[in-house]
C-alpha positions in Angstrom: -14.2 21.2 -60.0 -11.8 23.9 -61.1 -12.7 26.2 -64.1 -10.5 28.9 -65.7 -12.0 31.5 -68.1 -10.4 33.8 -70.8 -12.2 36.7 -72.6 -10.2 38.4 -75.3 -11.0 41.9 -76.7 -9.3 43.5 -79.6 -7.9 47.1 -79.2 -9.8 48.2 -82.3 -13.2 47.3 -80.9 -15.3 49.9 -79.3 -16.9 49.4 -75.9 -18.8 51.4 -73.4 -18.1 51.6 -69.7 -21.7 50.6 -68.9 -23.3 47.7 -67.2 -24.5 46.4 -70.6 -20.9 45.5 -71.5 -20.1 43.9 -68.1 -19.3 40.2 -67.6 -21.4 38.4 -65.0 -20.4 35.4 -62.9 -22.6 33.6 -60.3 -20.4 32.0 -57.7 -19.9 30.0 -54.4 -21.7 28.7 -51.3 -23.8 31.8 -50.4 -25.1 32.6 -53.9 -23.5 36.0 -54.1 -23.8 37.8 -57.5 -20.4 39.2 -58.3 -20.2 41.9 -61.0 -17.0 42.2 -62.8 -16.9 45.3 -65.0 -14.6 45.1 -68.0 -13.1 48.5 -68.8 -11.8 48.7 -72.2 -8.5 50.4 -73.0 -6.5 50.4 -76.2 -4.0 47.6 -76.6 -5.3 45.8 -73.4 -6.3 42.1 -73.5 -8.4 40.6 -70.8 -7.8 36.9 -70.8 -10.3 34.3 -69.6 -10.0 30.6 -70.3 -13.6 30.3 -71.0 -16.3 32.9 -71.5 -18.9 33.0 -68.7 -21.6 32.2 -71.2 -19.9 28.9 -71.9 -20.1 27.7 -68.3 -23.7 26.3 -68.4 -27.2 27.0 -69.4 -28.0 28.7 -66.1 -24.6 30.5 -65.8 -23.7 28.0 -62.9 -20.7 26.5 -64.6 -20.4 22.7 -63.8 -22.5 23.1 -60.6 -26.1 21.9 -60.4 -27.2 24.6 -58.0 -24.8 27.4 -57.1 -21.2 28.3 -58.3 -18.7 30.6 -56.6 -15.4 31.7 -58.1 -12.7 31.5 -55.4 -9.1 32.4 -56.5 -10.0 31.7 -60.1 -11.6 28.3 -59.3 -15.3 27.3 -59.3 -16.6 25.9 -56.0 -20.1 24.3 -56.0 -22.7 24.6 -53.2 -26.4 23.7 -52.7 -29.5 25.7 -52.0 -31.3 25.4 -48.6 -32.9 22.0 -48.1 -30.2 20.2 -50.1 -26.8 18.7 -49.4 -23.8 18.4 -51.7 -23.1 14.9 -53.0 -19.8 13.1 -53.1 -19.1 14.2 -56.7 -18.9 17.8 -55.4 -21.3 19.0 -58.2 -24.7 17.4 -57.6 -27.2 18.1 -54.8 -29.7 15.8 -53.1 -32.7 16.5 -51.0 -32.5 16.5 -47.2 -35.4 14.4 -45.6 -36.2 16.6 -42.7 -38.9 14.2 -41.5 -36.3 11.4 -41.1 -33.5 13.6 -39.7 -35.8 15.3 -37.2 -35.1 18.7 -38.6 -38.8 19.5 -39.1 -40.8 21.8 -36.8 -44.2 19.9 -36.9 -46.2 20.1 -33.6 -48.1 17.3 -31.8 -51.0 15.9 -33.7 -49.3 17.0 -36.9 -47.8 14.6 -39.6 -44.5 15.5 -41.3 -44.4 15.1 -45.1 -41.0 15.5 -46.9 -40.9 17.7 -50.1 -38.0 18.5 -52.4 -35.9 21.0 -50.6 -38.3 21.3 -47.7 -41.2 19.6 -45.7 -44.9 20.1 -44.9 -46.8 19.6 -41.6 -50.3 18.0 -42.0 -53.0 17.8 -39.3 -53.8 14.2 -38.3 -57.6 13.4 -38.8 -57.6 9.6 -38.0 -57.0 7.7 -34.7 -55.5 4.3 -33.9 -57.8 1.3 -33.4 -59.7 1.4 -30.1 -59.6 5.2 -30.1 -61.9 7.9 -31.5 -61.5 11.6 -32.4 -62.9 14.0 -29.8 -62.4 17.7 -29.7 -59.5 17.3 -32.1 -57.8 14.6 -29.9 -57.9 10.8 -30.0 -59.4 9.2 -26.8 -59.7 5.5 -25.7 -63.0 3.8 -26.4 -64.4 1.8 -23.4 -65.8 -1.3 -25.1 -66.9 -2.7 -21.7 -69.1 0.4 -20.9 -70.5 0.6 -24.5 -71.2 -3.1 -24.6 -69.2 -3.6 -27.8 -67.0 -6.3 -26.3 -67.3 -10.1 -27.2 -67.0 -11.7 -23.7 -69.2 -14.7 -23.1 -71.6 -15.4 -20.1 -68.9 -16.9 -17.7 -66.5 -14.0 -18.4 -66.2 -10.3 -17.2 -65.1 -7.5 -19.6 -62.0 -5.5 -18.5 -61.2 -2.4 -20.5 -57.6 -1.6 -21.5 -56.0 1.3 -23.5 -57.2 0.8 -27.0 -58.8 -2.6 -26.4 -60.3 -5.0 -23.7 -59.9 -8.5 -22.4 -62.3 -11.1 -21.0 -61.6 -12.4 -17.4 -63.2 -15.7 -16.3 -65.6 -15.6 -13.4 -64.4 -19.1 -12.3 -60.6 -19.7 -11.5 -59.2 -23.2 -12.3 -56.9 -25.3 -10.0 -53.4 -26.3 -11.0 -53.4 -29.0 -13.7 -56.6 -27.6 -15.2 -57.2 -25.2 -18.1 -60.3 -23.0 -18.8 -62.0 -23.6 -22.2 -63.7 -20.9 -24.2 -66.9 -21.6 -22.4 -65.3 -20.9 -19.0 -65.2 -24.6 -17.9 -62.2 -26.2 -16.2 -60.8 -29.2 -18.1 -57.8 -31.4 -17.2 -54.4 -30.7 -18.8 -52.7 -33.8 -20.3 -49.1 -32.9 -19.2 -47.8 -36.0 -20.9 -48.7 -34.5 -24.3 -48.5 -30.8 -23.6 -45.1 -30.7 -21.9 -42.0 -31.3 -24.1 -40.2 -33.6 -21.6 -42.4 -34.3 -18.6 -40.2 -37.2 -17.4 -36.5 -38.1 -17.4 -35.2 -40.6 -19.9 -36.0 -44.1 -18.8 -39.4 -43.1 -17.3 -42.9 -43.3 -18.8 -45.4 -40.5 -18.3 -48.9 -41.4 -17.0 -51.5 -38.6 -16.9 -53.7 -38.2 -13.9 -56.6 -35.8 -13.1 -55.0 -32.5 -12.5 -51.4 -33.9 -12.6 -49.2 -36.8 -13.9 -46.7 -39.4 -12.7 -43.4 -40.8 -14.0 -42.8 -44.6 -13.9 -39.3 -46.1 -14.3 -38.8 -48.5 -17.2 -37.7 -52.0 -16.1 -34.2 -53.1 -17.4 -32.3 -56.4 -16.7 -28.4 -56.2 -16.7 -25.6 -58.8 -16.5 -23.3 -59.2 -13.5 -21.0 -56.3 -13.1 -23.4 -53.9 -14.8 -26.5 -51.9 -13.6 -29.0 -49.7 -15.4 -28.2 -46.0 -15.7 -30.3 -43.4 -13.9 -32.5 -43.0 -17.0 -33.1 -46.7 -17.1 -32.3 -46.7 -20.8 -29.1 -48.9 -20.8 -26.8 -51.0 -18.7 -23.5 -49.4 -17.6 -20.4 -50.9 -15.8 -20.4 -51.1 -12.0 -17.2 -49.4 -10.8 -16.4 -51.8 -7.9 -13.3 -49.8 -7.1 -15.2 -46.6 -6.4 -18.2 -48.1 -4.8 -15.9 -50.2 -2.4 -17.4 -53.6 -3.3 -14.0 -55.0 -4.4 -12.0 -57.5 -2.4 -8.5 -56.1 -2.9 -6.3 -56.5 0.2 -4.3 -53.9 2.2 -1.6 -52.3 0.1 -3.3 -53.2 -3.2 -4.7 -51.0 -5.8 -8.1 -51.7 -7.4 -8.3 -51.2 -11.2 -11.8 -51.2 -12.6 -12.5 -53.4 -15.7 -15.6 -53.7 -17.9 -17.9 -56.0 -15.8 -15.2 -56.5 -13.1 -12.0 -55.3 -11.6 -8.3 -56.2 -11.0 -6.1 -56.0 -7.8 -2.5 -54.7 -8.2 0.2 -53.8 -5.7 0.9 -50.1 -5.2 4.1 -48.6 -6.5 6.9 -49.5 -4.1 5.3 -52.9 -3.3 5.5 -56.3 -4.8 3.2 -59.3 -4.5 4.3 -62.1 -2.2 3.0 -65.4 -3.3 3.6 -67.0 0.1 1.5 -64.5 2.1 -0.6 -63.6 -0.9 -0.2 -59.9 0.0 1.8 -56.9 -1.1 5.0 -56.3 0.7 7.2 -53.2 0.7 10.2 -53.1 -1.6 13.4 -51.9 0.2 14.8 -49.7 -2.6 17.8 -48.6 -0.4 18.8 -52.3 0.1 18.2 -53.2 -3.6 20.1 -50.2 -5.0 22.8 -49.3 -2.5 24.6 -46.0 -3.2 22.6 -45.4 -6.4 19.6 -43.6 -5.2 20.9 -40.9 -2.7 24.0 -38.9 -2.5 24.2 -39.1 1.3 21.8 -41.4 3.2 18.9 -43.5 1.9 16.0 -44.2 4.3 13.4 -46.8 3.3 9.8 -45.8 3.8 6.6 -47.9 3.2 6.2 -48.0 -0.6 9.1 -45.7 -1.3 12.3 -44.3 0.1 13.6 -40.9 1.2 17.0 -39.3 0.8 18.5 -37.3 3.7 21.6 -35.2 3.9 24.3 -34.8 6.6 24.4 -31.8 8.8 25.3 -28.7 6.9 23.6 -29.8 3.7 20.1 -29.5 2.3 18.3 -31.9 0.0 18.4 -30.6 -3.6 15.2 -30.1 -5.7 15.7 -33.5 -7.3 15.3 -35.2 -4.0 18.5 -37.1 -4.4 21.5 -34.8 -4.2 22.7 -32.7 -1.3 23.7 -29.1 -1.5 25.9 -27.2 0.9 23.9 -24.9 3.3 25.3 -21.4 3.6 24.6 -21.2 7.3 26.0 -17.6 7.3 22.8 -16.5 5.5 20.9 -17.1 8.7 23.4 -15.1 10.8 24.3 -17.8 13.3 27.4 -15.8 14.5 27.2 -12.7 16.6 29.9 -11.0 14.4 31.7 -12.6 11.4 30.7 -15.9 9.7 32.7 -17.9 7.2 30.9 -20.7 5.3 32.8 -24.0 4.8 31.7 -27.1 3.1 29.1 -28.7 5.2 29.5 -26.3 8.1 30.5 -22.8 9.1 33.0 -21.0 11.3 32.4 -18.0 13.5 35.0 -15.3 13.8 35.3 -12.2 16.0 36.4 -8.7 15.2 39.5 -7.2 16.7 39.0 -6.6 20.4 36.7 -9.7 20.8 37.2 -13.4 21.3 35.0 -16.3 20.5 33.0 -17.6 23.5 32.7 -21.2 24.5 29.5 -21.7 22.5 31.4 -21.1 19.3 28.9 -18.5 18.1 29.0 -15.5 20.4 31.9 -13.0 20.7 32.8 -11.6 24.1 34.8 -8.5 24.6 38.5 -8.7 25.5 39.3 -6.7 28.6 42.7 -5.2 27.4 43.0 -3.2 30.6 43.0 -6.3 32.7 45.3 -8.4 30.5 47.8 -5.6 30.0 48.5 -5.2 33.7 48.7 -1.5 33.4 51.2 -1.2 30.5 48.7 0.3 28.0 47.9 3.6 29.7 50.0 5.7 32.0 47.1 6.8 34.1 43.9 4.8 33.7 42.8 2.3 31.2 39.0 2.2 30.4 37.7 -1.0 28.7 35.2 -0.4 25.9 33.5 -3.0 23.6 36.2 -4.3 21.3 38.9 -1.9 22.4 40.1 0.3 25.3 40.6 3.9 25.9 43.2 5.7 28.0 42.1 8.4 30.4 43.9 11.2 32.2 43.1 12.9 35.5 40.3 15.4 35.1 42.5 18.3 36.0 46.1 19.2 35.3 46.7 16.7 32.4 45.9 16.3 28.8 46.2 13.3 26.5 49.3 13.1 24.5 49.2 12.4 20.7 49.9 8.7 21.2 46.6 8.4 23.1 48.3 6.6 26.0 50.4 9.1 27.8 49.2 11.9 30.0 51.0 15.2 29.5 51.2 17.7 32.3 49.5 21.0 31.6 51.8 24.0 32.4 49.1 26.3 33.8 51.8 28.9 34.4 52.9 29.0 30.8 49.5 29.0 29.2 48.1 31.5 31.8 45.3 29.3 33.2 46.4 29.8 36.8 44.8 32.1 39.3 47.9 33.5 41.0 47.8 37.2 41.9 50.2 39.8 40.5 52.2 39.7 43.7 52.6 35.9 43.5 54.7 33.7 41.4 53.2 30.7 39.5 55.1 27.5 39.9 54.1 24.5 37.8 54.0 21.1 39.4 53.0 17.7 38.0 49.3 17.9 37.4 48.8 21.3 39.0 50.4 24.6 40.0 51.2 26.6 43.1 51.1 30.3 43.8 54.3 31.2 45.7 55.0 34.5 47.5 58.7 35.4 47.9 58.6 38.2 50.5 61.7 39.4 52.3 61.4 39.8 56.2 62.2 43.1 57.9 65.8 44.2 57.8 66.3 42.4 54.5 66.2 43.7 51.0 65.3 41.8 47.8 68.2 41.5 45.5 66.5 39.1 43.0 63.2 37.3 42.5 64.1 34.7 45.0 66.9 36.1 47.1 66.9 38.5 50.1 70.0 40.0 51.8 70.4 41.3 55.3 70.7 45.0 55.5 72.5 45.3 58.9 73.2 43.7 62.2 73.8 45.4 65.5 76.2 43.1 67.4 78.5 40.2 67.0 76.0 37.5 68.0 73.2 38.9 65.9 75.6 39.0 62.9 76.6 35.4 63.5 73.1 33.9 64.2 70.9 35.8 61.7 71.2 34.7 58.1 73.2 37.0 55.9 71.2 35.8 52.9 67.8 34.0 52.4 67.3 32.1 49.2 64.1 30.4 47.9 64.2 27.1 46.1 61.5 24.9 44.6 61.6 21.1 44.2 59.0 18.8 42.5 59.0 15.0 42.5 56.6 12.1 42.7 55.5 9.9 45.5 57.1 6.8 43.9 60.6 8.2 44.3 63.1 5.6 45.7 64.3 6.4 49.2 66.8 7.5 50.4 66.8 10.1 47.7 69.2 13.1 47.6 66.9 16.0 46.7 69.1 19.1 47.5 72.8 19.9 47.5 74.1 22.9 49.4 77.5 24.5 50.0 79.5 27.8 49.7 80.3 29.1 46.2 83.1 29.6 45.7 84.6 27.3 48.4 88.0 27.9 50.0 90.4 25.7 51.9 89.5 25.6 55.5 85.8 26.1 54.9 83.6 24.1 57.2 79.8 23.9 57.2 77.0 22.8 59.6 73.5 21.9 58.1 70.4 22.0 60.1 66.6 21.7 59.2 65.2 24.3 61.4 61.5 24.2 60.2 59.0 22.1 58.2 60.3 18.7 59.1 58.1 17.9 62.0 57.2 14.5 60.6 60.8 13.6 60.0 60.6 12.8 56.3 63.8 14.7 55.6 67.4 14.8 56.9 70.8 16.3 56.1 74.2 14.9 55.7 77.7 16.3 54.9 79.5 15.0 51.9 82.7 16.8 52.9 83.7 19.8 55.0 82.1 22.3 52.6 79.3 20.3 50.9 76.1 18.9 52.3 72.8 17.4 51.1 69.2 17.3 52.1 67.7 13.9 51.4 64.3 12.1 51.7 64.7 9.3 54.3 61.0 8.1 54.4 58.5 7.3 51.7 55.8 10.0 51.2 52.8 7.9 50.0 50.4 10.7 49.1 50.9 14.0 47.4 52.1 16.6 49.9 53.6 20.1 50.1 56.5 21.0 52.3 58.4 24.2 53.1 61.8 23.4 54.7 64.1 25.9 56.3 67.6 24.6 55.9 70.2 26.6 57.8 73.9 26.4 56.7 76.5 27.8 59.1 79.8 28.5 57.3 83.1 28.6 59.4 85.6 30.6 57.4 88.7 32.2 58.7 87.5 32.1 62.3 84.1 33.5 61.7 80.6 31.9 61.5 78.3 33.1 58.8 74.7 31.9 58.6 72.8 31.2 55.3 69.1 30.2 55.0 67.6 28.1 52.2 63.8 28.1 52.1 63.0 25.0 50.0 59.4 24.5 48.6 59.1 20.7 48.1 56.0 19.5 46.2 55.5 15.8 46.2 52.9 14.9 43.5 51.4 11.6 42.3 53.7 9.7 40.0 53.9 11.0 36.5 51.3 9.7 33.9 
């Protein structure tokens, strides 16, 4: 409930700034008395929508108990022991005895009052109890003799009462009367349904019996378990029918009927049920592939590579590839499948497995220049472990020039010479009485007589040759002669050293030109150092020249 107040004062009126001229308002939930003092000034109006005196007879405005002004609005609340009702104005009493808000002690009784409660001392006890020292205690009727048990019973005290226990105990089927005697129980009248339906109850001393009622039924019927009515005999279920093999028994009221099973027909000649050959009667109409007759029915089968469909008649292609029958690739075809092999494999005789193709054997050595290594599904070319590296084509072995890349172990005084698959460290030293005029040439310093000057070489020159063992013989490997040559020159060639096995020989092409050639096949890699002496006859004088030829025969190129 919201209330607004206005109090108007004229400027001409006189007033005193005392408590007698103050406006009073009682407000809100905690019953606080708020004093508002109106101070009068000339030409000042204090507006209230209603005077405080007009709120209610008790100055509580619309509230039944307490009123509080909050932001110019009246809010109602209740005094202790009351609660505000749904209308927000009225108050109702709180029953502390029911809501368990009282503080009464044991042996005290709570009595609700308006806005509060009272605790009263209990002065009376429950039946079977008496007040003693301010407390209720049980009365022992058996001990005081105030019970009502008869001669054949014994009194037994209980809390607040007692009961009578018979001295004599009765057997099953008997009941004790008020005098303590055992009398027979008539179960036929005392029990609601002592016997099943169709049976009569006969009482006996201490018990009873149930006797079946007699009922006469027609043929094909018998009495029910209760004996109350006749019911049909199910000859089919009890097995008393006379249906033959392959026949079905159908029960009827008071009898039964014999029929042939589905898939059979009655044969009047043999008076029995014989199988119907559905496949013969309906050729090509029952199954998509093959129809097989079975006793009482038929069965559809499919050719290899097909499965019977869910309808039991049609055939669906089997995707044999789902079961991975092939070792590598599988292609499903209608009614079958085909196995394929990846590159580098070929299909085995079983049609399922793939076996590796040995490219190295089939290629007869044309795939790799050095060695072919077969791997599953392919091949790899290999080079010798030292002296070679694989070329970019993956097939050819490329000689490693150890001298050029600096992987040799020649000393500073030696010269590195690269050969196929390796290198050699050569030392070109000049003998005594010779001086070195170039890296591979020595010249004689002096000679002391004519014979020495003719027989000792005037010049020693070093040469290096490198070829493979598969070179075709005879092979010209070195050509020698004077340069320049003049008319009348004549030479004589002799291998003076290094040809102990006779692999090499010399031959003159003309009077001033000769060759060194290989006359026998060298089957394995081998190094030679040949001393080839050339005697030049020129203008009546012999001059000797010596060619020291390093020959390195390596394995054939890869």
